C-alpha positions as CSV (number, residue, x, y, z in Angstrom):
1,V,0.0,-0.1,0.0
2,L,2.9,2.4,0.8
3,V,4.6,1.7,-2.6
4,A,1.3,2.6,-4.3
5,L,0.7,5.7,-2.0
6,V,4.3,6.8,-3.1
7,V,3.9,5.9,-6.6
8,L,0.5,8.0,-6.9
9,G,2.2,10.8,-5.4
10,A,1.0,11.0,-1.9
11,T,2.8,12.7,0.7
12,P,3.4,11.3,4.3
13,A,1.5,12.1,7.3
14,V,2.7,15.4,9.0
15,G,5.8,14.9,11.0
16,S,6.4,11.4,9.5
17,E,9.1,10.2,7.1
18,L,9.0,7.2,4.6
19,S,11.4,4.9,5.4
20,G,13.9,3.7,2.7
21,G,13.9,-0.1,3.5
22,F,11.2,-3.0,3.4
23,Q,11.8,-6.8,3.9
24,E,10.4,-9.4,1.9
25,M,11.1,-13.0,3.1
26,V,10.1,-16.4,2.4
27,K,10.6,-19.2,4.8
28,S,10.4,-22.9,4.6
29,E,10.2,-25.4,7.3
30,C,9.9,-29.0,7.6
31,H,8.4,-30.9,10.6
32,F,9.1,-34.4,11.3
33,V,7.5,-36.5,13.9
34,N,8.8,-40.1,14.5
35,G,11.2,-39.7,11.5
36,T,9.4,-39.7,8.3
37,D,6.2,-41.5,9.5
38,R,4.7,-37.9,9.8
39,M,6.2,-35.1,7.9
40,R,4.6,-31.5,7.5
41,F,6.0,-29.0,5.0
42,V,5.2,-25.1,5.7
43,K,6.2,-22.2,3.7
44,R,5.8,-18.8,4.9
45,F,5.7,-15.4,3.0
46,I,6.5,-12.4,5.1
47,Y,6.7,-8.8,4.4
48,N,8.1,-6.2,6.8
49,R,7.9,-8.8,9.6
50,E,4.2,-9.6,8.8
51,Q,3.2,-13.1,7.6
52,Y,0.6,-12.4,4.7
53,V,0.2,-15.8,3.2
54,M,1.3,-19.3,3.9
55,F,1.3,-22.9,2.6
56,D,0.8,-25.9,5.1
57,S,0.9,-29.4,3.4
58,D,-1.4,-30.7,6.1
59,V,-4.1,-28.2,4.8
60,G,-2.9,-28.6,1.3
61,L,-3.8,-25.1,0.3
62,F,-2.3,-21.4,0.8
63,V,-4.1,-19.5,3.4
64,G,-4.0,-15.7,3.8
65,D,-3.3,-13.9,7.0
66,T,-3.9,-10.3,5.8
67,P,-6.4,-9.0,3.0
68,Y,-3.7,-8.9,0.6
69,G,-2.6,-12.5,1.6
70,E,-6.0,-13.8,1.0
71,M,-6.0,-12.3,-2.4
72,V,-2.5,-14.0,-3.0
73,A,-3.8,-17.3,-1.8
74,R,-7.0,-17.3,-3.9
75,Y,-4.9,-16.8,-7.0
76,W,-2.1,-19.3,-6.2
77,N,-5.0,-22.0,-5.1
78,S,-6.7,-21.3,-8.6
79,N,-3.8,-22.8,-10.5
80,P,-4.1,-26.6,-10.2
81,E,-0.6,-27.4,-11.6
82,W,1.2,-24.8,-9.1
83,M,-0.9,-26.4,-6.3
84,E,0.2,-29.9,-7.3
85,Y,3.9,-28.6,-7.4
86,R,3.4,-27.1,-3.9
87,R,1.8,-30.3,-2.4
88,A,4.8,-32.4,-3.7
89,A,7.2,-30.4,-1.8
90,V,6.8,-32.4,1.4
91,D,8.3,-35.5,-0.6
92,R,10.7,-33.4,-2.7
93,H,12.2,-30.9,-0.2
94,C,11.4,-32.7,3.2
95,R,11.8,-36.2,2.7
96,H,14.7,-35.6,0.3
97,N,16.6,-33.6,2.9
98,Y,15.8,-35.9,5.7
99,E,17.2,-38.9,4.1
100,L,20.5,-36.8,3.2
101,S,21.1,-35.7,6.8
102,T,19.6,-38.8,9.0
103,W,23.1,-40.2,9.3
104,F,24.2,-36.9,11.1
105,L,21.3,-36.0,12.9
106,V,19.9,-39.3,14.4
107,G,23.5,-40.1,15.6
108,R,23.6,-36.9,17.4
109,R,20.2,-37.3,19.4
110,G,20.7,-37.0,23.2
111,E,24.2,-35.6,23.0
112,R,25.3,-32.9,25.1
């Protein structure tokens, strides 16, 4: 919204300044319960420290956390090919990485 206001020529509120920086972040997480018996893939989309949309493999859809995120989620959820790619991420990303790192992680369990 701020970018749109600046592009349209809106001036900031009296006594406030526009910051020159913003942060866009995408965070992918794999959650493992009992090895690979139960895996969950979560992908979070964050703008300026606020999560606006996320994908959860347990839900199987994108879920919006803000009005903009709801719009993005509807758009992404409407594309069957994109959604199939996202749903396969639990195998492609989580299971693959678990199998690569099991030899290292499982051997370290309980060490202090």
